C-alpha positions as MATLAB code, in Angstrom:
seq = 'MKHFRRGKNVPGRGSRPSHDRGPRRDVGDGSGREGGEEESSRPANADTRWIGGFEAVRTALERAPDDARALWIEHELKHEEIARIVRLAKDLNVPVQYMARPELDRALKGARHQGVALKAVYDPAETFTEWLAGLDESRKKGLVVVALDQIQDPHNLGAITRSALQLGARCVVIPERRSAPVTPAVIQASAGAALKIPVHRVVNLAQTLARCKEAGFWTYGADAAGKPAWEATLNTPCVLVVGSEGYGMRPLVRASCDELLSVPQVAHGVGSLNASCAATALLYEIARQKARPDL';
ca = [
       8.632   24.576   11.585;
       6.364   22.277   13.570;
       2.589   22.520   13.318;
       0.428   22.383   16.421;
      -3.320   22.056   16.560;
      -4.975   24.913   18.330;
      -7.265   24.268   21.249;
      -6.693   20.506   21.375;
      -4.513   18.420   23.657;
      -3.983   14.741   22.951;
      -2.119   13.077   25.819;
       0.330   10.285   25.383;
       1.695   11.215   21.960;
       5.353   10.683   21.296;
       6.005    9.019   24.679;
       6.797    5.467   23.572;
      10.188    3.688   23.888;
      11.954    2.803   20.652;
      12.848   -0.671   19.381;
      15.394   -1.912   16.894;
      13.119   -3.882   14.618;
      12.239   -2.360   11.271;
       9.371   -2.973    8.874;
       8.768   -6.135    6.926;
       6.993   -6.245    3.596;
       4.050   -8.344    2.450;
       6.256   -8.964   -0.579;
       9.791   -9.296    0.777;
      12.874   -7.190    0.175;
      14.891  -10.193   -1.058;
      18.549   -9.753   -1.774;
      18.868  -12.156   -4.673;
      19.244  -15.886   -5.210;
      22.604  -17.569   -4.889;
      23.689  -20.896   -6.341;
      20.175  -21.975   -7.351;
      18.922  -21.828   -3.779;
      15.234  -22.641   -3.570;
      14.627  -21.715    0.060;
      13.210  -18.362    1.121;
      12.524  -16.665    4.425;
       8.781  -17.184    3.936;
       7.059  -19.589    6.337;
       6.046  -23.024    5.073;
       2.380  -21.969    4.954;
       3.006  -18.748    3.018;
       0.398  -17.997    0.375;
       1.147  -17.872   -3.347;
      -0.178  -15.514   -5.985;
       0.308  -14.764   -9.666;
       1.591  -11.385  -10.810;
       1.108  -10.307  -14.412;
       2.316   -7.507  -16.668;
       5.764   -6.243  -17.631;
       6.245   -3.635  -14.928;
       4.708   -5.635  -12.079;
       6.697   -8.797  -12.878;
       9.967   -6.934  -13.320;
       9.422   -5.071  -10.055;
       8.670   -8.303   -8.180;
      11.815   -9.971   -9.525;
      13.980   -6.983   -8.639;
      12.577   -6.332   -5.180;
      11.722   -9.835   -3.980;
      13.735  -12.399   -5.959;
      13.658  -14.969   -3.149;
       9.858  -15.009   -3.302;
       9.710  -15.864   -7.028;
       8.826  -19.486   -7.822;
       8.165  -19.625  -11.570;
       7.992  -17.316  -14.566;
       5.540  -18.152  -17.341;
       5.957  -16.647  -20.797;
       3.363  -16.853  -23.536;
       4.619  -19.296  -26.143;
       6.146  -17.674  -29.285;
       5.375  -14.147  -28.069;
       8.237  -11.803  -28.963;
       8.835   -8.484  -27.198;
      12.014   -6.759  -26.049;
      10.586   -6.287  -22.550;
       9.860  -10.016  -22.312;
      13.461  -10.749  -23.300;
      14.723   -8.477  -20.498;
      12.436  -10.148  -17.952;
      13.549  -13.627  -19.032;
      17.229  -12.640  -18.702;
      16.566  -11.250  -15.231;
      14.730  -14.416  -14.164;
      17.500  -16.670  -15.456;
      20.130  -14.594  -13.663;
      18.144  -15.174  -10.458;
      17.701  -18.913  -11.185;
      13.929  -18.533  -11.396;
      12.462  -21.338  -13.556;
      11.114  -20.060  -16.885;
       8.348  -21.927  -18.698;
       6.732  -21.166  -22.058;
       2.982  -21.683  -21.894;
      -0.077  -21.272  -24.109;
      -1.969  -18.029  -23.580;
      -5.037  -19.757  -22.028;
      -2.773  -21.088  -19.248;
      -1.675  -17.550  -18.351;
      -5.268  -16.358  -18.551;
      -6.299  -19.025  -16.041;
      -3.394  -18.289  -13.705;
      -4.219  -14.575  -13.663;
      -7.975  -15.267  -13.580;
      -8.541  -13.200  -16.673;
      -6.469  -10.186  -15.573;
      -4.275   -8.454  -18.153;
      -0.791  -10.006  -18.197;
       0.916   -8.927  -21.467;
       2.174  -12.477  -21.939;
       4.188  -12.721  -18.694;
       3.153  -14.138  -15.321;
       5.188  -14.690  -12.167;
       4.242  -17.103   -9.394;
       5.434  -15.727   -6.055;
       4.988  -16.483   -2.374;
       4.110  -13.858    0.190;
       3.382  -13.685    3.887;
      -0.081  -12.226    4.583;
       0.605  -11.973    8.317;
      -0.102   -8.604    9.891;
       3.117   -6.703   10.536;
       1.985   -3.123   11.081;
       2.106   -3.216   14.886;
       5.674   -4.489   14.728;
       6.635   -1.742   12.281;
       4.989    0.922   14.430;
       6.797   -0.313   17.548;
      10.117   -0.057   15.724;
       9.845    3.672   15.013;
      11.910    6.108   17.026;
      11.183    9.838   17.036;
      13.575   10.605   14.185;
      12.014    7.954   11.937;
       8.486    9.185   12.662;
       9.259   12.689   11.455;
       7.126   13.523    8.417;
       5.672   10.013    8.089;
       2.341    9.514    6.336;
       0.323    6.295    6.550;
      -2.821    5.552    4.518;
      -5.521    3.462    6.222;
      -8.420    2.124    4.156;
     -11.696    1.216    5.813;
     -13.172   -1.689    3.838;
     -12.206   -0.626    0.324;
     -13.517   -3.588   -1.663;
     -12.947   -2.523   -5.261;
      -9.536   -3.840   -6.434;
      -9.150   -0.935   -8.849;
      -9.728    1.590   -6.076;
      -7.209   -0.204   -3.852;
      -4.701   -0.258   -6.688;
      -5.212    3.406   -7.537;
      -4.906    4.489   -3.890;
      -1.777    2.401   -3.436;
      -0.250    4.039   -6.498;
      -1.064    7.536   -5.218;
       0.234    6.653   -1.756;
       3.597    5.631   -3.203;
       3.820    8.591   -5.586;
       2.918   11.162   -2.928;
       5.259    9.971   -0.206;
       3.185    7.749    2.090;
       5.201    5.121    3.943;
       2.680    2.264    3.910;
      -0.956    1.296    3.437;
      -3.100   -0.421    6.079;
      -6.182   -2.491    5.257;
      -8.498   -4.611    7.436;
      -8.314   -8.378    7.126;
     -12.067   -8.644    6.563;
     -14.304   -6.989    3.977;
     -11.368   -5.460    2.149;
      -9.929   -6.216   -1.260;
      -6.672   -8.175   -0.841;
      -3.585   -7.476   -2.911;
      -4.381   -9.521   -6.013;
      -3.002   -9.429   -9.567;
      -5.801   -7.001  -10.447;
      -4.724   -4.666   -7.623;
      -1.063   -4.891   -8.632;
      -1.941   -4.031  -12.222;
      -4.249   -1.180  -11.212;
      -1.414    0.202   -9.085;
       1.102   -0.067  -11.965;
       3.242   -2.193   -9.670;
       3.066    0.217   -6.720;
       1.472   -2.480   -4.528;
       4.803   -4.311   -4.752;
       6.847   -1.244   -3.823;
       4.954    0.054   -0.795;
       4.102   -2.204    2.183;
       0.420   -3.122    2.406;
      -0.280   -4.280    5.977;
      -3.368   -6.228    7.015;
      -4.755   -5.594   10.497;
      -7.504   -7.257   12.512;
      -9.156   -4.136   13.931;
      -8.687   -0.802   12.175;
     -10.101    1.349   15.005;
      -7.685   -0.244   17.492;
      -4.834    0.238   15.034;
      -5.645    3.949   14.774;
      -5.667    4.170   18.576;
      -2.152    2.662   18.630;
      -1.042    5.179   16.022;
      -2.350    8.048   18.131;
      -0.530    6.701   21.185;
       2.634    6.667   19.079;
       2.221   10.355   18.222;
       0.388   10.170   14.892;
      -2.434   12.530   13.951;
      -5.405   10.852   12.317;
      -7.377   12.512    9.512;
     -10.487   11.017    7.963;
     -11.726   11.717    4.447;
     -15.353   12.797    4.706;
     -17.525   14.973    2.468;
     -18.848   16.774    5.554;
     -15.379   17.508    6.912;
     -13.346   20.703    6.973;
     -12.000   21.770    3.564;
      -8.483   20.382    3.397;
      -6.935   23.640    2.241;
      -8.258   25.367    5.395;
      -6.736   22.757    7.742;
      -3.240   22.549    9.194;
      -2.129   19.002    8.510;
       0.431   17.767   11.018;
       2.763   14.814   10.597;
       3.319   12.034   11.388;
      -0.230   11.276   10.364;
      -2.647    8.629    9.176;
      -5.057    9.459    6.365;
      -8.173    7.285    6.670;
     -10.322    6.693    3.584;
     -13.702    4.985    3.886;
     -15.379    2.429    1.689;
     -17.034    3.125   -1.628;
     -20.484    4.578   -1.074;
     -20.564    4.213    2.722;
     -17.510    6.047    3.987;
     -15.928    5.217    7.326;
     -17.599    3.030    9.906;
     -18.647    4.839   13.123;
     -15.793    3.561   15.334;
     -13.212    4.357   12.680;
     -14.708    7.800   12.117;
     -14.678    8.471   15.868;
     -10.983    7.569   15.956;
     -10.081   10.492   13.683;
      -8.753   13.734   15.142;
     -10.264   15.708   12.277;
     -12.413   15.076    9.211;
     -11.269   16.534    5.906;
     -13.117   17.167    2.674;
     -11.934   17.969   -0.831;
     -13.401   21.335   -1.902;
     -15.570   20.934   -5.008;
     -17.703   23.135   -7.203;
     -21.415   23.344   -6.376;
     -22.553   22.223   -9.837;
     -20.610   18.955   -9.786;
     -21.988   15.411  -10.040;
     -21.626   14.261   -6.436;
     -18.684   13.349   -4.293;
     -15.339   12.058   -5.542;
     -14.719    8.340   -5.451;
     -12.380    6.917   -2.820;
      -9.230    6.867   -4.934;
      -9.703   10.431   -6.224;
     -10.375   11.784   -2.729;
      -7.351    9.941   -1.330;
      -5.121   11.352   -4.063;
      -6.302   14.923   -3.504;
      -5.810   14.717    0.266;
      -2.421   13.037   -0.024;
      -1.360   15.824   -2.344;
      -2.436   18.459    0.186;
      -0.499   16.682    2.952;
       2.577   16.536    0.706;
       2.167   20.205   -0.256;
       2.026   21.313    3.369;
       5.025   19.143    4.254;
       6.982   20.870    1.493;
       5.876   24.315    2.732;
       6.380   24.342    6.518;
       5.921   28.128    6.481;
       2.231   27.810    5.566;
];
């Protein structure tokens, strides 16, 4: 059963031609290394970053083996998970080096690494517009996108990315400026989710939301003054917009939203929820309504 907003007409939705190109990932979908090949599809000026922790490193090796450049293991550290990661890296012809713990600490800039660190390349180029243009009507059905307006705390970005993946969102969109990038701290805070769900960087978030609306997406903004989420009919495809810590959405971004949503809370609480908690609650409500089209 399709949901329709009462009393509101938004022209131009769902009237765009389809294209054949699909999404690309900030961390690629590599298909494995063959014969010790060192080349990857990344451009020559692709950035590099260090990924630490068992789950994050294993995920990166499995999902983007062509982006891996070196695996560092803490010297003389024994753990069955480390042994599995080393075997995987060797199968993919990724160089393995045994290093002193301070070297890993420096590479990860003090982030927790559990004795394993992977150096990987990635392409920070913005790809969201290309992905959006490649959607036909069947692929848009039920899609959820999370857009973050200047979330600068890496732990909030990681937590939101984790919730987005767990609750069925297709990708996360962040502005290029004044936003936490996907760093080792973000990957760890997301429990590796930031390597499993595309995180797209865009130049202008308000313009990106306008393009989404032209493509048939509804846009919902998280705002403490908004309509209680459980009283709203949440249509898909949609974009859930979450504002920065303490300041919320900027005026142009807020004005780009079709509706503002709040998370109902008890009167005797201690203030509003932080960005990651609010995002999780609203993503859950979107997922719940998707699963119950009779509501």
